[in-house]
PQR file with spaces between the fields and no chain letter, atoms N, CA, C, O and H, PARSE charges and radii, in Angstrom:
ATOM       1  N    MET     1     169.087  189.434  101.007 -0.4000 1.5000
ATOM       2  CA   MET     1     169.526  190.755  101.395 -0.0000 2.0000
ATOM       3  C    MET     1     169.092  191.045  102.822  0.5500 1.7000
ATOM       4  O    MET     1     167.961  190.760  103.215 -0.5500 1.4000
ATOM       5  N    ALA     2     169.998  191.609  103.577 -0.4000 1.5000
ATOM       6  CA   ALA     2     169.724  191.882  104.974 -0.0000 2.0000
ATOM       7  C    ALA     2     169.092  193.259  105.135  0.5500 1.7000
ATOM       8  O    ALA     2     169.473  194.208  104.450 -0.5500 1.4000
ATOM       9  H    ALA     2     170.917  191.840  103.258  0.4000 1.0000
ATOM      10  N    SER     3     168.144  193.362  106.028 -0.4000 1.5000
ATOM      11  CA   SER     3     167.501  194.627  106.316 -0.0000 2.0000
ATOM      12  C    SER     3     168.184  195.254  107.526  0.5500 1.7000
ATOM      13  O    SER     3     168.162  194.686  108.618 -0.5500 1.4000
ATOM      14  H    SER     3     167.835  192.591  106.585  0.4000 1.0000
ATOM      15  N    ARG     4     168.785  196.416  107.337 -0.4000 1.5000
ATOM      16  CA   ARG     4     169.470  197.127  108.406 -0.0000 2.0000
ATOM      17  C    ARG     4     169.124  198.606  108.296  0.5500 1.7000
ATOM      18  O    ARG     4     168.738  199.091  107.233 -0.5500 1.4000
ATOM      19  H    ARG     4     168.803  196.877  106.450  0.4000 1.0000
ATOM      20  N    GLY     5     169.266  199.301  109.395 -0.4000 1.5000
ATOM      21  CA   GLY     5     169.038  200.736  109.357 -0.0000 2.0000
ATOM      22  C    GLY     5     170.207  201.464  108.725  0.5500 1.7000
ATOM      23  O    GLY     5     171.308  200.923  108.623 -0.5500 1.4000
ATOM      24  H    GLY     5     169.579  198.907  110.259  0.4000 1.0000
ATOM      25  N    LEU     6     169.962  202.689  108.303 -0.4000 1.5000
ATOM      26  CA   LEU     6     171.026  203.500  107.734 -0.0000 2.0000
ATOM      27  C    LEU     6     172.005  203.918  108.829  0.5500 1.7000
ATOM      28  O    LEU     6     171.613  204.151  109.973 -0.5500 1.4000
ATOM      29  H    LEU     6     169.067  203.128  108.386  0.4000 1.0000
ATOM      30  N    ALA     7     173.262  204.009  108.468 -0.4000 1.5000
ATOM      31  CA   ALA     7     174.295  204.448  109.405 -0.0000 2.0000
ATOM      32  C    ALA     7     174.124  205.939  109.690  0.5500 1.7000
ATOM      33  O    ALA     7     173.486  206.657  108.920 -0.5500 1.4000
ATOM      34  H    ALA     7     173.580  203.820  107.539  0.4000 1.0000
ATOM      35  N    ALA     8     174.690  206.391  110.786 -0.4000 1.5000
ATOM      36  CA   ALA     8     174.568  207.794  111.190 -0.0000 2.0000
ATOM      37  C    ALA     8     175.426  208.723  110.337  0.5500 1.7000
ATOM      38  O    ALA     8     175.214  209.935  110.352 -0.5500 1.4000
ATOM      39  H    ALA     8     175.208  205.808  111.411  0.4000 1.0000
ATOM      40  N    ARG     9     176.390  208.183  109.595 -0.4000 1.5000
ATOM      41  CA   ARG     9     177.269  209.043  108.787 -0.0000 2.0000
ATOM      42  C    ARG     9     176.527  209.573  107.553  0.5500 1.7000
ATOM      43  O    ARG     9     175.573  208.951  107.086 -0.5500 1.4000
ATOM      44  H    ARG     9     176.563  207.198  109.583  0.4000 1.0000
ATOM      45  N    PRO    10     176.972  210.733  107.023 -0.5600 1.5000
ATOM      46  CA   PRO    10     176.339  211.272  105.820  0.2800 2.0000
ATOM      47  C    PRO    10     176.592  210.363  104.609  0.5500 1.7000
ATOM      48  O    PRO    10     177.573  209.619  104.587 -0.5500 1.4000
ATOM      49  N    LEU    11     175.725  210.420  103.620 -0.4000 1.5000
ATOM      50  CA   LEU    11     175.886  209.595  102.421 -0.0000 2.0000
ATOM      51  C    LEU    11     177.164  209.925  101.655  0.5500 1.7000
ATOM      52  O    LEU    11     177.615  209.125  100.835 -0.5500 1.4000
ATOM      53  H    LEU    11     174.928  211.024  103.638  0.4000 1.0000
ATOM      54  N    THR    12     177.744  211.076  101.909 -0.4000 1.5000
ATOM      55  CA   THR    12     178.986  211.454  101.238 -0.0000 2.0000
ATOM      56  C    THR    12     180.204  210.760  101.821  0.5500 1.7000
ATOM      57  O    THR    12     181.265  210.751  101.198 -0.5500 1.4000
ATOM      58  H    THR    12     177.378  211.725  102.575  0.4000 1.0000
ATOM      59  N    GLU    13     180.070  210.179  103.005 -0.4000 1.5000
ATOM      60  CA   GLU    13     181.176  209.476  103.663 -0.0000 2.0000
ATOM      61  C    GLU    13     181.147  208.000  103.308  0.5500 1.7000
ATOM      62  O    GLU    13     180.115  207.350  103.477 -0.5500 1.4000
ATOM      63  H    GLU    13     179.207  210.186  103.511  0.4000 1.0000
ATOM      64  N    PRO    14     182.260  207.454  102.819 -0.5600 1.5000
ATOM      65  CA   PRO    14     182.290  206.027  102.503  0.2800 2.0000
ATOM      66  C    PRO    14     182.250  205.188  103.772  0.5500 1.7000
ATOM      67  O    PRO    14     182.485  205.689  104.871 -0.5500 1.4000
ATOM      68  N    HIS    15     181.950  203.912  103.604 -0.4000 1.5000
ATOM      69  CA   HIS    15     181.993  202.994  104.736 -0.0000 2.0000
ATOM      70  C    HIS    15     183.404  203.095  105.335  0.5500 1.7000
ATOM      71  O    HIS    15     184.386  203.021  104.596 -0.5500 1.4000
ATOM      72  H    HIS    15     181.759  203.505  102.711  0.4000 1.0000
ATOM      73  N    PRO    16     183.520  203.260  106.644 -0.5600 1.5000
ATOM      74  CA   PRO    16     184.821  203.532  107.259  0.2800 2.0000
ATOM      75  C    PRO    16     185.877  202.439  107.059  0.5500 1.7000
ATOM      76  O    PRO    16     187.072  202.715  107.166 -0.5500 1.4000
ATOM      77  N    GLU    17     185.464  201.234  106.777 -0.4000 1.5000
ATOM      78  CA   GLU    17     186.435  200.149  106.594 -0.0000 2.0000
ATOM      79  C    GLU    17     186.735  199.878  105.121  0.5500 1.7000
ATOM      80  O    GLU    17     187.486  198.954  104.809 -0.5500 1.4000
ATOM      81  H    GLU    17     184.493  201.010  106.689  0.4000 1.0000
ATOM      82  N    ARG    18     186.155  200.671  104.204 -0.4000 1.5000
ATOM      83  CA   ARG    18     186.275  200.315  102.784 -0.0000 2.0000
ATOM      84  C    ARG    18     186.939  201.364  101.905  0.5500 1.7000
ATOM      85  O    ARG    18     187.060  201.169  100.695 -0.5500 1.4000
ATOM      86  H    ARG    18     185.545  201.421  104.457  0.4000 1.0000
ATOM      87  N    LEU    19     187.368  202.464  102.490 -0.4000 1.5000
ATOM      88  CA   LEU    19     188.194  203.438  101.780 -0.0000 2.0000
ATOM      89  C    LEU    19     189.100  204.084  102.824  0.5500 1.7000
ATOM      90  O    LEU    19     188.681  204.956  103.587 -0.5500 1.4000
ATOM      91  H    LEU    19     187.270  202.622  103.472  0.4000 1.0000
ATOM      92  N    ALA    20     190.327  203.641  102.835 -0.4000 1.5000
ATOM      93  CA   ALA    20     191.285  204.092  103.850 -0.0000 2.0000
ATOM      94  C    ALA    20     191.518  205.600  103.761  0.5500 1.7000
ATOM      95  O    ALA    20     191.587  206.158  102.666 -0.5500 1.4000
ATOM      96  H    ALA    20     190.667  202.933  102.216  0.4000 1.0000
ATOM      97  N    PRO    21     191.639  206.254  104.915 -0.5600 1.5000
ATOM      98  CA   PRO    21     191.920  207.694  104.915  0.2800 2.0000
ATOM      99  C    PRO    21     193.191  208.038  104.139  0.5500 1.7000
ATOM     100  O    PRO    21     193.293  209.126  103.574 -0.5500 1.4000
ATOM     101  N    GLY    22     194.143  207.134  104.107 -0.4000 1.5000
ATOM     102  CA   GLY    22     195.396  207.393  103.411 -0.0000 2.0000
ATOM     103  C    GLY    22     195.441  206.911  101.973  0.5500 1.7000
ATOM     104  O    GLY    22     196.505  206.939  101.354 -0.5500 1.4000
ATOM     105  H    GLY    22     194.060  206.250  104.565  0.4000 1.0000
ATOM     106  N    HIS    23     194.322  206.471  101.427 -0.4000 1.5000
ATOM     107  CA   HIS    23     194.299  205.985  100.043 -0.0000 2.0000
ATOM     108  C    HIS    23     194.789  207.100   99.128  0.5500 1.7000
ATOM     109  O    HIS    23     194.317  208.231   99.239 -0.5500 1.4000
ATOM     110  H    HIS    23     193.458  206.448  101.930  0.4000 1.0000
ATOM     111  N    PRO    24     195.727  206.810   98.225 -0.5600 1.5000
ATOM     112  CA   PRO    24     196.299  207.867   97.383  0.2800 2.0000
ATOM     113  C    PRO    24     195.300  208.562   96.458  0.5500 1.7000
ATOM     114  O    PRO    24     195.543  209.694   96.039 -0.5500 1.4000
ATOM     115  N    LEU    25     194.199  207.921   96.134 -0.4000 1.5000
ATOM     116  CA   LEU    25     193.196  208.537   95.265 -0.0000 2.0000
ATOM     117  C    LEU    25     191.907  208.878   96.012  0.5500 1.7000
ATOM     118  O    LEU    25     190.862  209.082   95.394 -0.5500 1.4000
ATOM     119  H    LEU    25     194.001  207.001   96.474  0.4000 1.0000
ATOM     120  N    ARG    26     191.984  208.940   97.331 -0.4000 1.5000
ATOM     121  CA   ARG    26     190.792  209.188   98.146 -0.0000 2.0000
ATOM     122  C    ARG    26     190.039  210.449   97.708  0.5500 1.7000
ATOM     123  O    ARG    26     188.821  210.413   97.535 -0.5500 1.4000
ATOM     124  H    ARG    26     192.833  208.776   97.833  0.4000 1.0000
ATOM     125  N    ALA    27     190.753  211.553   97.531 -0.4000 1.5000
ATOM     126  CA   ALA    27     190.091  212.813   97.152 -0.0000 2.0000
ATOM     127  C    ALA    27     189.392  212.671   95.799  0.5500 1.7000
ATOM     128  O    ALA    27     188.273  213.156   95.635 -0.5500 1.4000
ATOM     129  H    ALA    27     191.742  211.582   97.672  0.4000 1.0000
ATOM     130  N    GLU    28     190.031  212.019   94.834 -0.4000 1.5000
ATOM     131  CA   GLU    28     189.419  211.821   93.518 -0.0000 2.0000
ATOM     132  C    GLU    28     188.195  210.909   93.606  0.5500 1.7000
ATOM     133  O    GLU    28     187.178  211.158   92.959 -0.5500 1.4000
ATOM     134  H    GLU    28     190.941  211.626   94.968  0.4000 1.0000
ATOM     135  N    ILE    29     188.304  209.858   94.406 -0.4000 1.5000
ATOM     136  CA   ILE    29     187.194  208.921   94.582 -0.0000 2.0000
ATOM     137  C    ILE    29     186.002  209.627   95.221  0.5500 1.7000
ATOM     138  O    ILE    29     184.869  209.488   94.761 -0.5500 1.4000
ATOM     139  H    ILE    29     189.131  209.656   94.931  0.4000 1.0000
ATOM     140  N    LEU    30     186.265  210.383   96.283 -0.4000 1.5000
ATOM     141  CA   LEU    30     185.175  211.095   96.961 -0.0000 2.0000
ATOM     142  C    LEU    30     184.554  212.157   96.057  0.5500 1.7000
ATOM     143  O    LEU    30     183.347  212.389   96.124 -0.5500 1.4000
ATOM     144  H    LEU    30     187.186  210.495   96.657  0.4000 1.0000
ATOM     145  N    ALA    31     185.354  212.802   95.218 -0.4000 1.5000
ATOM     146  CA   ALA    31     184.824  213.795   94.290 -0.0000 2.0000
ATOM     147  C    ALA    31     183.932  213.127   93.239  0.5500 1.7000
ATOM     148  O    ALA    31     182.868  213.647   92.903 -0.5500 1.4000
ATOM     149  H    ALA    31     186.334  212.613   95.164  0.4000 1.0000
ATOM     150  N    ALA    32     184.367  211.984   92.726 -0.4000 1.5000
ATOM     151  CA   ALA    32     183.555  211.255   91.733 -0.0000 2.0000
ATOM     152  C    ALA    32     182.240  210.799   92.360  0.5500 1.7000
ATOM     153  O    ALA    32     181.186  210.874   91.729 -0.5500 1.4000
ATOM     154  H    ALA    32     185.231  211.563   92.998  0.4000 1.0000
ATOM     155  N    HIS    33     182.306  210.331   93.599 -0.4000 1.5000
ATOM     156  CA   HIS    33     181.099  209.908   94.310 -0.0000 2.0000
ATOM     157  C    HIS    33     180.165  211.093   94.525  0.5500 1.7000
ATOM     158  O    HIS    33     178.959  210.986   94.305 -0.5500 1.4000
ATOM     159  H    HIS    33     183.162  210.270   94.112  0.4000 1.0000
ATOM     160  N    ALA    34     180.722  212.221   94.955 -0.4000 1.5000
ATOM     161  CA   ALA    34     179.905  213.415   95.203 -0.0000 2.0000
ATOM     162  C    ALA    34     179.220  213.891   93.923  0.5500 1.7000
ATOM     163  O    ALA    34     178.053  214.281   93.955 -0.5500 1.4000
ATOM     164  H    ALA    34     181.702  212.308   95.135  0.4000 1.0000
ATOM     165  N    ARG    35     179.933  213.862   92.799 -0.4000 1.5000
ATOM     166  CA   ARG    35     179.320  214.269   91.518 -0.0000 2.0000
ATOM     167  C    ARG    35     178.166  213.337   91.161  0.5500 1.7000
ATOM     168  O    ARG    35     177.103  213.789   90.736 -0.5500 1.4000
ATOM     169  H    ARG    35     180.881  213.545   92.773  0.4000 1.0000
ATOM     170  N    ALA    36     178.379  212.036   91.336 -0.4000 1.5000
ATOM     171  CA   ALA    36     177.332  211.059   91.017 -0.0000 2.0000
ATOM     172  C    ALA    36     176.128  211.240   91.943  0.5500 1.7000
ATOM     173  O    ALA    36     174.985  211.169   91.493 -0.5500 1.4000
ATOM     174  H    ALA    36     179.242  211.668   91.681  0.4000 1.0000
ATOM     175  N    LEU    37     176.376  211.473   93.226 -0.4000 1.5000
ATOM     176  CA   LEU    37     175.279  211.715   94.172 -0.0000 2.0000
ATOM     177  C    LEU    37     174.475  212.944   93.750  0.5500 1.7000
ATOM     178  O    LEU    37     173.245  212.905   93.702 -0.5500 1.4000
ATOM     179  H    LEU    37     177.305  211.531   93.592  0.4000 1.0000
ATOM     180  N    ALA    38     175.174  214.024   93.448 -0.4000 1.5000
ATOM     181  CA   ALA    38     174.505  215.276   93.087 -0.0000 2.0000
ATOM     182  C    ALA    38     173.677  215.119   91.813  0.5500 1.7000
ATOM     183  O    ALA    38     172.620  215.734   91.675 -0.5500 1.4000
ATOM     184  H    ALA    38     176.173  214.056   93.487  0.4000 1.0000
ATOM     185  N    ALA    39     174.156  214.301   90.891 -0.4000 1.5000
ATOM     186  CA   ALA    39     173.447  214.087   89.629 -0.0000 2.0000
ATOM     187  C    ALA    39     172.335  213.054   89.754  0.5500 1.7000
ATOM     188  O    ALA    39     171.532  212.890   88.835 -0.5500 1.4000
ATOM     189  H    ALA    39     175.015  213.801   91.002  0.4000 1.0000
ATOM     190  N    GLY    40     172.285  212.355   90.892 -0.4000 1.5000
ATOM     191  CA   GLY    40     171.286  211.302   91.078 -0.0000 2.0000
ATOM     192  C    GLY    40     171.630  210.029   90.319  0.5500 1.7000
ATOM     193  O    GLY    40     170.763  209.191   90.070 -0.5500 1.4000
ATOM     194  H    GLY    40     172.938  212.488   91.638  0.4000 1.0000
ATOM     195  N    ASP    41     172.911  209.889   89.952 -0.4000 1.5000
ATOM     196  CA   ASP    41     173.356  208.701   89.224 -0.0000 2.0000
ATOM     197  C    ASP    41     173.468  207.496   90.157  0.5500 1.7000
ATOM     198  O    ASP    41     173.650  207.649   91.365 -0.5500 1.4000
ATOM     199  H    ASP    41     173.615  210.569   90.154  0.4000 1.0000
ATOM     200  N    ALA    42     173.358  206.318   89.590 -0.4000 1.5000
ATOM     201  CA   ALA    42     173.474  205.084   90.373 -0.0000 2.0000
ATOM     202  C    ALA    42     174.905  204.848   90.834  0.5500 1.7000
ATOM     203  O    ALA    42     175.124  204.209   91.863 -0.5500 1.4000
ATOM     204  H    ALA    42     173.210  206.194   88.609  0.4000 1.0000
ATOM     205  N    GLY    43     175.868  205.348   90.096 -0.4000 1.5000
ATOM     206  CA   GLY    43     177.257  205.107   90.457 -0.0000 2.0000
ATOM     207  C    GLY    43     178.204  205.934   89.615  0.5500 1.7000
ATOM     208  O    GLY    43     177.794  206.860   88.917 -0.5500 1.4000
ATOM     209  H    GLY    43     175.690  205.867   89.260  0.4000 1.0000
ATOM     210  N    TYR    44     179.490  205.582   89.692 -0.4000 1.5000
ATOM     211  CA   TYR    44     180.537  206.317   88.993 -0.0000 2.0000
ATOM     212  C    TYR    44     181.657  205.344   88.631  0.5500 1.7000
ATOM     213  O    TYR    44     181.736  204.238   89.167 -0.5500 1.4000
ATOM     214  H    TYR    44     179.824  204.830   90.259  0.4000 1.0000
ATOM     215  N    CYS    45     182.503  205.767   87.729 -0.4000 1.5000
ATOM     216  CA   CYS    45     183.669  204.974   87.357 -0.0000 2.0000
ATOM     217  C    CYS    45     184.777  205.266   88.366  0.5500 1.7000
ATOM     218  O    CYS    45     185.223  206.405   88.501 -0.5500 1.4000
ATOM     219  H    CYS    45     182.439  206.665   87.294  0.4000 1.0000
ATOM     220  N    ASP    46     185.207  204.239   89.060 -0.4000 1.5000
ATOM     221  CA   ASP    46     186.223  204.377   90.106 -0.0000 2.0000
ATOM     222  C    ASP    46     187.561  204.801   89.498  0.5500 1.7000
ATOM     223  O    ASP    46     188.085  204.110   88.625 -0.5500 1.4000
ATOM     224  H    ASP    46     184.844  203.314   88.950  0.4000 1.0000
ATOM     225  N    PRO    47     188.123  205.934   89.951 -0.5600 1.5000
ATOM     226  CA   PRO    47     189.407  206.382   89.428  0.2800 2.0000
ATOM     227  C    PRO    47     190.551  205.401   89.712  0.5500 1.7000
ATOM     228  O    PRO    47     191.547  205.393   88.987 -0.5500 1.4000
ATOM     229  N    ALA    48     190.422  204.592   90.736 -0.4000 1.5000
ATOM     230  CA   ALA    48     191.494  203.659   91.103 -0.0000 2.0000
ATOM     231  C    ALA    48     191.464  202.380   90.278  0.5500 1.7000
ATOM     232  O    ALA    48     192.509  201.895   89.846 -0.5500 1.4000
ATOM     233  H    ALA    48     189.613  204.599   91.324  0.4000 1.0000
ATOM     234  N    SER    49     190.270  201.829   90.054 -0.4000 1.5000
ATOM     235  CA   SER    49     190.175  200.515   89.405 -0.0000 2.0000
ATOM     236  C    SER    49     189.515  200.531   88.032  0.5500 1.7000
ATOM     237  O    SER    49     189.675  199.594   87.251 -0.5500 1.4000
ATOM     238  H    SER    49     189.421  202.223   90.405  0.4000 1.0000
ATOM     239  N    GLY    50     188.774  201.597   87.740 -0.4000 1.5000
ATOM     240  CA   GLY    50     188.020  201.652   86.495 -0.0000 2.0000
ATOM     241  C    GLY    50     186.687  200.920   86.572  0.5500 1.7000
ATOM     242  O    GLY    50     185.938  200.902   85.595 -0.5500 1.4000
ATOM     243  H    GLY    50     188.644  202.359   88.375  0.4000 1.0000
ATOM     244  N    LEU    51     186.380  200.317   87.717 -0.4000 1.5000
ATOM     245  CA   LEU    51     185.125  199.593   87.896 -0.0000 2.0000
ATOM     246  C    LEU    51     183.982  200.566   88.212  0.5500 1.7000
ATOM     247  O    LEU    51     184.212  201.678   88.688 -0.5500 1.4000
ATOM     248  H    LEU    51     186.988  200.331   88.510  0.4000 1.0000
ATOM     249  N    PHE    52     182.756  200.132   87.941 -0.4000 1.5000
ATOM     250  CA   PHE    52     181.572  200.921   88.274 -0.0000 2.0000
ATOM     251  C    PHE    52     181.263  200.700   89.752  0.5500 1.7000
ATOM     252  O    PHE    52     181.102  199.564   90.196 -0.5500 1.4000
ATOM     253  H    PHE    52     182.568  199.229   87.554  0.4000 1.0000
ATOM     254  N    VAL    53     181.181  201.791   90.509 -0.4000 1.5000
ATOM     255  CA   VAL    53     180.938  201.735   91.949 -0.0000 2.0000
ATOM     256  C    VAL    53     179.591  202.395   92.245  0.5500 1.7000
ATOM     257  O    VAL    53     179.342  203.522   91.817 -0.5500 1.4000
ATOM     258  H    VAL    53     181.311  202.715   90.148  0.4000 1.0000
ATOM     259  N    LEU    54     178.735  201.702   92.968 -0.4000 1.5000
ATOM     260  CA   LEU    54     177.422  202.243   93.323 -0.0000 2.0000
ATOM     261  C    LEU    54     177.547  203.325   94.387  0.5500 1.7000
ATOM     262  O    LEU    54     178.391  203.237   95.278 -0.5500 1.4000
ATOM     263  H    LEU    54     178.938  200.787   93.315  0.4000 1.0000
ATOM     264  N    THR    55     176.699  204.347   94.287 -0.4000 1.5000
ATOM     265  CA   THR    55     176.709  205.420   95.271 -0.0000 2.0000
ATOM     266  C    THR    55     175.913  205.026   96.516  0.5500 1.7000
ATOM     267  O    THR    55     175.081  204.118   96.484 -0.5500 1.4000
ATOM     268  H    THR    55     176.013  204.419   93.563  0.4000 1.0000
ATOM     269  N    ALA    56     176.188  205.725   97.597 -0.4000 1.5000
ATOM     270  CA   ALA    56     175.429  205.514   98.833 -0.0000 2.0000
ATOM     271  C    ALA    56     173.961  205.862   98.625  0.5500 1.7000
ATOM     272  O    ALA    56     173.082  205.231   99.212 -0.5500 1.4000
ATOM     273  H    ALA    56     176.863  206.462   97.623  0.4000 1.0000
ATOM     274  N    GLY    57     173.693  206.861   97.794 -0.4000 1.5000
ATOM     275  CA   GLY    57     172.307  207.238   97.516 -0.0000 2.0000
ATOM     276  C    GLY    57     171.540  206.113   96.831  0.5500 1.7000
ATOM     277  O    GLY    57     170.410  205.808   97.212 -0.5500 1.4000
ATOM     278  H    GLY    57     174.406  207.373   97.317  0.4000 1.0000
ATOM     279  N    PHE    58     172.149  205.497   95.824 -0.4000 1.5000
ATOM     280  CA   PHE    58     171.514  204.377   95.133 -0.0000 2.0000
ATOM     281  C    PHE    58     171.288  203.228   96.107  0.5500 1.7000
ATOM     282  O    PHE    58     170.207  202.639   96.140 -0.5500 1.4000
ATOM     283  H    PHE    58     173.067  205.744   95.515  0.4000 1.0000
ATOM     284  N    LEU    59     172.310  202.911   96.899 -0.4000 1.5000
ATOM     285  CA   LEU    59     172.203  201.790   97.838 -0.0000 2.0000
ATOM     286  C    LEU    59     171.142  202.066   98.901  0.5500 1.7000
ATOM     287  O    LEU    59     170.421  201.151   99.299 -0.5500 1.4000
ATOM     288  H    LEU    59     173.188  203.389   96.872  0.4000 1.0000
ATOM     289  N    ALA    60     171.034  203.302   99.364 -0.4000 1.5000
ATOM     290  CA   ALA    60     170.016  203.652  100.361 -0.0000 2.0000
ATOM     291  C    ALA    60     168.610  203.542   99.768  0.5500 1.7000
ATOM     292  O    ALA    60     167.687  203.063  100.427 -0.5500 1.4000
ATOM     293  H    ALA    60     171.619  204.045   99.041  0.4000 1.0000
ATOM     294  N    ARG    61     168.454  203.990   98.515 -0.4000 1.5000
ATOM     295  CA   ARG    61     167.138  203.902   97.867 -0.0000 2.0000
ATOM     296  C    ARG    61     166.728  202.447   97.640  0.5500 1.7000
ATOM     297  O    ARG    61     165.539  202.129   97.627 -0.5500 1.4000
ATOM     298  H    ARG    61     169.203  204.379   97.980  0.4000 1.0000
ATOM     299  N    ARG    62     167.703  201.574   97.462 -0.4000 1.5000
ATOM     300  CA   ARG    62     167.397  200.157   97.266 -0.0000 2.0000
ATOM     301  C    ARG    62     166.729  199.587   98.516  0.5500 1.7000
ATOM     302  O    ARG    62     165.869  198.713   98.418 -0.5500 1.4000
ATOM     303  H    ARG    62     168.669  201.832   97.473  0.4000 1.0000
ATOM     304  N    GLY    63     167.123  200.078   99.680 -0.4000 1.5000
ATOM     305  CA   GLY    63     166.425  199.738  100.908 -0.0000 2.0000
ATOM     306  C    GLY    63     166.989  198.598  101.736  0.5500 1.7000
ATOM     307  O    GLY    63     166.524  198.370  102.853 -0.5500 1.4000
ATOM     308  H    GLY    63     167.822  200.789   99.759  0.4000 1.0000
ATOM     309  N    THR    64     167.971  197.877  101.227 -0.4000 1.5000
ATOM     310  CA   THR    64     168.574  196.789  101.990 -0.0000 2.0000
ATOM     311  C    THR    64     170.059  196.676  101.669  0.5500 1.7000
ATOM     312  O    THR    64     170.515  197.108  100.610 -0.5500 1.4000
ATOM     313  H    THR    64     168.349  198.061  100.320  0.4000 1.0000
ATOM     314  N    CYS    65     170.794  196.095  102.587 -0.4000 1.5000
ATOM     315  CA   CYS    65     172.211  195.819  102.382 -0.0000 2.0000
ATOM     316  C    CYS    65     172.347  194.479  101.660  0.5500 1.7000
ATOM     317  O    CYS    65     171.668  193.510  101.997 -0.5500 1.4000
ATOM     318  H    CYS    65     170.424  195.744  103.447  0.4000 1.0000
ATOM     319  N    CYS    66     173.225  194.438  100.672 -0.4000 1.5000
ATOM     320  CA   CYS    66     173.424  193.200   99.904 -0.0000 2.0000
ATOM     321  C    CYS    66     174.557  192.341  100.471  0.5500 1.7000
ATOM     322  O    CYS    66     174.786  191.233   99.988 -0.5500 1.4000
ATOM     323  H    CYS    66     173.776  195.226  100.398  0.4000 1.0000
ATOM     324  N    ASP    67     175.264  192.833  101.482 -0.4000 1.5000
ATOM     325  CA   ASP    67     176.387  192.122  102.106 -0.0000 2.0000
ATOM     326  C    ASP    67     177.515  191.797  101.129  0.5500 1.7000
ATOM     327  O    ASP    67     178.181  190.770  101.263 -0.5500 1.4000
ATOM     328  H    ASP    67     175.078  193.733  101.875  0.4000 1.0000
ATOM     329  N    GLN    68     177.729  192.680  100.139 -0.4000 1.5000
ATOM     330  CA   GLN    68     178.803  192.459   99.168 -0.0000 2.0000
ATOM     331  C    GLN    68     180.018  193.351   99.416  0.5500 1.7000
ATOM     332  O    GLN    68     180.969  193.327   98.634 -0.5500 1.4000
ATOM     333  H    GLN    68     177.187  193.514  100.030  0.4000 1.0000
ATOM     334  N    GLY    69     180.001  194.124  100.475 -0.4000 1.5000
ATOM     335  CA   GLY    69     181.161  194.955  100.809 -0.0000 2.0000
ATOM     336  C    GLY    69     181.270  196.233  100.007  0.5500 1.7000
ATOM     337  O    GLY    69     182.377  196.675   99.700 -0.5500 1.4000
ATOM     338  H    GLY    69     179.228  194.143  101.110  0.4000 1.0000
ATOM     339  N    CYS    70     180.165  196.828   99.665 -0.4000 1.5000
ATOM     340  CA   CYS    70     180.169  198.050   98.863 -0.0000 2.0000
ATOM     341  C    CYS    70     180.921  199.176   99.579  0.5500 1.7000
ATOM     342  O    CYS    70     180.753  199.383  100.780 -0.5500 1.4000
ATOM     343  H    CYS    70     179.265  196.469   99.914  0.4000 1.0000
ATOM     344  N    ARG    71     181.743  199.892   98.828 -0.4000 1.5000
ATOM     345  CA   ARG    71     182.542  200.987   99.381 -0.0000 2.0000
ATOM     346  C    ARG    71     181.674  202.035  100.059  0.5500 1.7000
ATOM     347  O    ARG    71     182.033  202.538  101.123 -0.5500 1.4000
ATOM     348  H    ARG    71     181.879  199.724   97.852  0.4000 1.0000
ATOM     349  N    HIS    72     180.559  202.365   99.472 -0.4000 1.5000
ATOM     350  CA   HIS    72     179.701  203.424   99.994 -0.0000 2.0000
ATOM     351  C    HIS    72     178.462  202.904  100.693  0.5500 1.7000
ATOM     352  O    HIS    72     177.448  203.600  100.755 -0.5500 1.4000
ATOM     353  H    HIS    72     180.267  201.957   98.607  0.4000 1.0000
ATOM     354  N    CYS    73     178.527  201.698  101.217 -0.4000 1.5000
ATOM     355  CA   CYS    73     177.364  201.098  101.880 -0.0000 2.0000
ATOM     356  C    CYS    73     176.853  202.042  102.971  0.5500 1.7000
ATOM     357  O    CYS    73     177.600  202.405  103.879 -0.5500 1.4000
ATOM     358  H    CYS    73     179.350  201.133  101.166  0.4000 1.0000
ATOM     359  N    PRO    74     175.585  202.435  102.882 -0.5600 1.5000
ATOM     360  CA   PRO    74     175.040  203.366  103.862  0.2800 2.0000
ATOM     361  C    PRO    74     174.435  202.683  105.098  0.5500 1.7000
ATOM     362  O    PRO    74     173.890  203.351  105.977 -0.5500 1.4000
ATOM     363  N    TYR    75     174.531  201.381  105.156 -0.4000 1.5000
ATOM     364  CA   TYR    75     173.888  200.637  106.248 -0.0000 2.0000
ATOM     365  C    TYR    75     174.869  200.336  107.373  0.5500 1.7000
ATOM     366  O    TYR    75     176.083  200.336  107.169 -0.5500 1.4000
ATOM     367  H    TYR    75     174.974  200.838  104.442  0.4000 1.0000
ATOM     368  N    VAL    76     174.333  200.080  108.556 -0.4000 1.5000
ATOM     369  CA   VAL    76     175.163  199.756  109.717 -0.0000 2.0000
ATOM     370  C    VAL    76     175.434  198.242  109.748  0.5500 1.7000
ATOM     371  O    VAL    76     174.620  197.437  109.297 -0.5500 1.4000
ATOM     372  H    VAL    76     173.347  200.080  108.721  0.4000 1.0000
ATOM     373  N    GLU    77     176.573  197.893  110.281 -0.4000 1.5000
ATOM     374  CA   GLU    77     176.937  196.496  110.537 -0.0000 2.0000
ATOM     375  C    GLU    77     176.831  195.580  109.333  0.5500 1.7000
ATOM     376  O    GLU    77     176.320  194.466  109.447 -0.5500 1.4000
ATOM     377  H    GLU    77     177.234  198.547  110.647  0.4000 1.0000
ATOM     378  N    CYS    78     177.306  196.031  108.183 -0.4000 1.5000
ATOM     379  CA   CYS    78     177.330  195.159  107.007 -0.0000 2.0000
ATOM     380  C    CYS    78     178.590  194.316  107.056  0.5500 1.7000
ATOM     381  O    CYS    78     179.654  194.788  107.456 -0.5500 1.4000
ATOM     382  H    CYS    78     177.721  196.936  108.090  0.4000 1.0000
ATOM     383  N    SER    79     178.460  193.082  106.651 -0.4000 1.5000
ATOM     384  CA   SER    79     179.582  192.155  106.784 -0.0000 2.0000
ATOM     385  C    SER    79     180.453  192.036  105.556  0.5500 1.7000
ATOM     386  O    SER    79     181.617  191.653  105.668 -0.5500 1.4000
ATOM     387  H    SER    79     177.596  192.698  106.326  0.4000 1.0000
ATOM     388  N    GLY    80     179.920  192.356  104.375 -0.4000 1.5000
ATOM     389  CA   GLY    80     180.623  192.131  103.129 -0.0000 2.0000
ATOM     390  C    GLY    80     181.948  192.680  103.058  0.5500 1.7000
ATOM     391  O    GLY    80     182.621  192.538  102.038 -0.5500 1.4000
ATOM     392  H    GLY    80     178.974  192.667  104.284  0.4000 1.0000
């Protein structure tokens, strides 16, 4: 796991390259993420795929980037 600093964007904002502004379910995805963040949950069920997606809060608390391309990766310069 790579050690990187947190990005300047708020934890409510997804990684800019991993959730397109024009995604048809963007509002639903961001709402599900916001609910999970507020509840302190590790993640949420993605409305688009049905997969479990980790929140930026969980990933930030973990302390390192896993380089797996997480939608809500809170770290800078992740390659995944």
